[in-house]
Every structure is written in structure tokens, then in C-alpha cells.
C-alpha positions in Angstrom: -12.0 3.2 1.5 -15.5 1.7 1.5 -16.5 -1.2 3.8 -16.7 -3.7 0.9 -13.2 -3.0 -0.1 -12.0 -3.1 3.5 -13.4 -6.7 3.9 -11.9 -7.8 0.6 -8.5 -6.5 1.5 -8.6 -8.3 4.9 -9.8 -11.5 3.2 -6.9 -11.4 0.8 -4.4 -10.5 3.5 -5.6 -13.4 5.7 -5.3 -15.8 2.8 -1.8 -14.6 2.2 -0.8 -15.0 5.8 -2.4 -18.5 6.0 -0.4 -19.6 2.9 2.8 -18.1 4.1 2.5 -19.7 7.6 1.6 -23.1 6.0 4.8 -22.9 3.9 6.9 -22.0 6.9 5.3 -24.8 8.9 4.1 -22.3 11.5 0.5 -23.4 10.9 -1.0 -26.9 10.5 -3.6 -27.6 7.9 -6.2 -28.1 10.6 -5.3 -24.8 12.2 -5.5 -23.0 8.9 -8.9 -24.5 8.2 -10.2 -23.6 11.6 -8.9 -20.0 11.2 -10.6 -19.7 7.8 -13.8 -21.2 9.3 -13.7 -18.6 12.2 -13.0 -15.7 9.8 -15.9 -16.4 7.3 -18.7 -15.4 9.7 -17.0 -12.0 10.3 -17.7 -11.1 6.7 -21.4 -10.8 7.6 -20.7 -7.9 10.0 -23.1 -5.1 9.5 -20.6 -2.2 9.9 -16.9 -1.7 9.5 -16.6 -1.0 13.3 -18.2 -4.4 14.1 -16.0 -6.1 11.5 -12.8 -4.6 13.0 -13.9 -5.4 16.5 -14.5 -9.0 15.6 -11.3 -9.2 13.7 -9.4 -8.0 16.7 -10.9 -10.8 18.8 -9.9 -13.3 16.2 -6.3 -12.0 16.2 -6.2 -12.4 19.9 -6.7 -16.1 19.6 -4.7 -16.5 16.4 -1.6 -14.4 16.8 0.0 -16.0 13.7 -2.2 -13.8 11.5 -0.5 -10.7 12.9 2.9 -11.5 11.3 
């Protein structure tokens, strides 16, 4: 899998998780917006390793995306 496809897959999965958690009231609109805002800069990562490392840090602070 190439890096571009990896980022696209993570982007789709995050959007799916945000929508599901909003529907289940596990996430507020403000939290969802903040999570998306924090995720967007990760897409500028130079390498897949850097992207995964940054994504791991994001998941530590937003455990709702791991469900």
C-alpha cells in the first residue's frame, strides 16, 4: 500500500469513527470538530513513519477514535 492510499484510508476511517461516535453521543460536536482540526495537519507528514507516529500521539489524547 502506498503512502497516499494509507492517508486516504485513515482519513475515511476517522470520519467514520467521528460520525459513529456523534450518533452514539460518545462525542460532542465541539470534540469532533477539534479532533478533525488536530488530524488535518497530520496529512502533511513527509513519510508514512512520521504520519503513523503522529497518529499514535493523536490516538493517545482521543481514545474514542480507537473503537
